[in-house]
N, C-alpha and C positions, 0 to 999 in steps of 0.2 A: 482403501489406504487412505488415512487422513492427510489433508493439505492444509497448509497454512498460508493465508494472505497476510503480508506484512506491509504496513503503512509506516514508513520512515517519515517522521514529521518532527516538528519543533514548536514550542509553546510560542503563542503569539503569531503564529503563520496563519493569514486568513485563507491562503489557498489550502494548508493542511486542514484547516476547520472545514472548509468546503467539502473537500475530498473525502473526509471522514464522514460527514452528514450524507453525502450520495453513497457512501458505501452502506451506511447504516440502514438505508431505505431498501437495499437489494435483499431479497430472500435467497441466500445462498443454500446449496444442497447440505444434507447434513454432516459430509465428510470435509467440509471446509469450515475453518475457524479464522477470525480476523484478530491479528494482533497489531498493537500500535506501539512503534519504538521511537523515543525520543533521541535524535541523533546527536543532541547537544550533552546527553549523559555519556557519549562514549567518542573519546577523541579520534578514534579509527573511523567510526562512522560520521562524524562530523566532517573530518577530512574528506571521505568519499562522496558524501551527499550533499555537503554545505548549501550550494546555491541551487541543487536540484530539486530540493524538497518542495511539495511532498513527491515520495517515490513510492509506488505500489509493486510488489513482488509477490509472485506465488512461489512459494517455497525459495529456491534460488534465483528464479528467472524474473528479471525486472520487465514488468509490464507497461508502465508509463511514469512520466514525470510531469509535475507542475498541474496537470490537468486530467481527470479520469476518463480513460478511453475504454467506454462500456464495451464497444464492440471487441476490443483486444481482450479484455477481462472476460468476456462470455466465451470467445474461442478459446482462451486457455483453459478455462473451467470444462469445456466440452471435449478437449483434448485429453484431459486426465482422466 
């Protein structure tokens, strides 16, 4: 079953850029894709995640905010 990592971020956010670079360096399983979503493009997402970005979620489960928790990410991927 395909799973999607969603990186909620915004333009000009240095923490978002840092997390994106860290994620790009990880070799994910073939069934995992990475999608980046700009929270400022959607008022509901901006209200939900405003000061929490970057936020990384696997499907609907939030894994971490602000900084990549690689241990949590790997655990979530192995659970699925």
